[in-house]
C-alpha positions, -999 to 999 in steps of 0.1 A, spaced: -1 0 -1 15 36 -12 27 56 20 0 87 21 25 120 17 -4 146 30 -32 137 55 -56 163 76 -45 163 113 -67 190 138 -77 209 109 -44 211 88 -29 195 60 3 178 75 29 163 50 50 136 60 90 133 46 115 105 50 140 108 75 168 104 50 165 116 13 189 91 -1 175 61 20 139 70 16 112 57 36 119 32 67 94 4 69 78 4 102 91 39 110 68 67 107 84 103 90 90 137 97 58 155 100 54 193 88 23 214 88 17 220 49 -17 247 54 -48 248 71 -78 228 58 -97 264 53 -73 275 32 -80 252 5 -121 253 10 -136 261 -25 -113 244 -45 -119 212 -68 -101 180 -61 -76 184 -87 -67 219 -82 -67 213 -44 -43 180 -48 -17 206 -71 -18 229 -45 -11 202 -19 18 192 -38 33 222 -44 34 234 -3 49 195 -1 76 204 -25 83 240 -8 84 222 28 104 192 17 131 215 2 128 238 31 135 208 55 166 193 34 180 227 40 177 224 77 191 188 80 219 198 55 228 227 80 229 203 109 247 178 92 272 207 82 273 221 120 280 184 126 309 180 108 324 214 120 318 202 155 338 170 146 365 188 128 363 213 159 370 184 182 397 167 159 414 197 160 414 207 199 440 214 218 450 200 256 446 235 267 412 245 252 399 212 261 410 213 295 391 248 300 361 233 290 368 204 315 376 226 344 345 242 337 326 212 341 346 200 374 336 234 388 300 225 383 300 189 395 332 186 418 340 202 452 363 233 448 392 211 468 387 188 433 389 215 411 420 230 426 437 196 423 427 192 387 435 227 377 472 220 393 477 189 373 467 205 341 492 234 350 522 211 354 514 192 320 512 223 300 545 235 317 563 207 310 549 195 277 530 227 262 501 225 242 494 207 214 468 190 199 451 168 218 445 137 192 484 137 187 486 123 228 503 91 228 525 71 253 554 91 245 535 122 262 529 103 289 565 97 297 571 130 291 548 145 315 563 118 339 600 131 335 587 166 340 573 159 370 605 144 386 619 179 380 593 197 402 596 206 436 568 205 460 572 223 495 608 231 488 615 189 483 616 171 451 581 158 443 575 122 458 564 93 438 531 93 454 525 129 444 538 122 408 512 90 406 485 116 423 490 139 390 490 109 364 457 92 377 443 127 378 454 132 340 438 101 334 403 114 346 412 141 321 414 117 289 385 97 302 363 129 300 378 135 271 372 102 255 337 105 266 332 137 246 346 120 214 380 140 212 398 109 214 393 75 199 409 53 230 409 49 271 442 56 280 460 36 310 490 55 320 523 49 331 525 56 367 556 54 395 549 26 417 542 41 452 559 27 482 540 4 503 545 13 539 530 -1 569 503 17 585 516 38 612 496 50 640 498 65 674 492 45 704 455 54 726 484 61 752 500 82 728 466 106 721 461 108 761 495 121 763 484 148 732 453 156 753 471 163 785 495 187 769 469 203 751 450 208 783 487 220 800 489 247 775 453 261 778 460 261 817 488 281 809 473 304 790 447 311 812 469 315 840 489 342 817 454 356 806 466 349 769 436 356 750 452 346 721 463 314 733 431 304 751 413 306 720 440 284 700 443 257 724 402 260 732 397 250 694 427 227 695 410 207 726 376 207 703 393 194 675 407 166 693 379 155 710 358 158 680 383 138 662 388 113 686 353 106 695 337 107 664 363 97 637 353 130 613 380 142 594 396 177 595 375 188 567 341 182 584 354 195 621 366 228 606 333 234 588 309 222 611 283 248 625 270 248 664 240 244 649 247 210 630 253 197 667 222 182 683 227 173 717 190 165 721 190 137 699 226 130 705 238 133 668 260 155 645 245 167 611 277 168 589 266 188 559 283 208 534 289 246 540 283 269 509 299 300 526 332 281 531 330 262 495 334 231 515 315 198 505 321 169 525 338 141 508 317 124 481 289 147 490 277 126 517 256 142 547 259 114 575 248 118 609 273 110 636 265 93 669 277 116 698 288 92 727 289 98 764 324 116 771 318 138 737 285 148 748 298 158 784 321 178 768 299 196 742 275 201 769 299 223 791 318 236 763 286 252 744 271 265 772 304 284 784 308 299 746 303 335 734 270 338 719 285 354 686 300 325 683 287 301 651 311 276 642 327 247 665 360 259 657 350 295 657 373 328 662 352 341 687 335 363 666 314 337 644 339 333 617 359 296 613 389 295 636 414 292 604 404 305 570 423 274 555 422 241 576 457 235 566 466 259 591 451 239 619 468 210 611 498 229 613 491 237 645 484 203 655 515 191 642 533 215 669 516 202 693 525 168 686 560 175 685 556 195 721 541 161 734 570 142 723 550 122 698 564 109 663 559 128 633 526 119 615 494 138 597 482 147 630 442 141 622 444 116 599 469 93 609 476 105 641 438 109 658 413 92 630 434 63 623 445 57 658 412 52 668 398 34 638 428 8 641 420 5 682 383 -3 673 390 -30 654 419 -43 675 395 -42 701 374 -68 685 347 -38 672 327 -53 644 344 -39 612 308 -31 595 303 -8 620 337 5 623 333 10 582 301 32 590 314 55 618 347 60 593 326 68 566 344 45 541 327 33 506 344 0 510 350 -25 541 385 -32 525 393 3 533 384 1 567 405 -33 570 433 -15 558 436 -2 595 434 -35 610 474 -33 622 475 -71 616 506 -73 604 526 -54 625 510 -72 653 524 -107 636 556 -90 632 557 -84 669 548 -117 677 574 -136 653 600 -108 667 593 -118 702 595 -157 692 630 -150 678 642 -138 712 626 -168 729 649 -192 704 676 -181 716 
């Protein structure tokens, strides 16, 4: 049965056209529809004249549609050619604009640094020319870069190459390149878990309290503020397993002492987003509850943040400064050099819970690990096994 080229629909003559002018009509698929005219426009015409007018209108609409399709095809070809010739610099600008919308400011900062290193060492070039040689050149350039006055570590190089892989994957998804790259990276040294002991943390707490007492005796308001906030950070880190980021960004209104929970939430004012954009509820244990009740009751009404400068603003504008002060506290307490919050407090308490036989799944949930395997890395069984073996050596001699 022949396909009708024009029919009446809702008081209008509607033409139907094949999607592809070369391939023609496709069986089982309706064509593209375009309005030709109103039915009333052809009233009074005999059948022959009406058919001729409809045929003319159909061909006019057909020509217009093909011009539209030709323009779209040309635009697609131009876009395809543009992608084929786009440079690393231009593509990275587009990528980072997306990252700024979809990721945290911290992630954007890291990715921007990676691109900066690449352009410094390799320079701009057509993206599609990227191959293994560029990978090796980038790795070689990273070896010449310094970080905080020291040669860049293998783990930092590895991190930049992994971040560049994210960029390459984005380019593949946007049809800029034709393959997914697995880059050559330096091997990161596998170190045993290094943490404090619970006794070490007690020593650290006593040291902070001693410094606070000294400041109060001397009426040193600046030092009192620092030591009070350091004690607050210590208590929150060791009793909730929270990372430094959420402790730094936490507002007092997110601490619910009635329901005994801490509501971890993003803080737009600080442009801070919690890891993986999670908003967990963290339980408050008895010891932390007692500390928080006394602490909050004694605060200045102007204070807004858990770590507040006394006037309703964050204690430090950059949370890295909290970590620096905590490192000085650890050194002053005679403790080994570790990242104070990540390894010193958080990892130590995770390890202690696992060593005490607490259900790993419960520890995983409290620590906000996505995967149980991450939690189990903190189970210091390797060191325990080595100590048992070393002690056994002494018994053998």
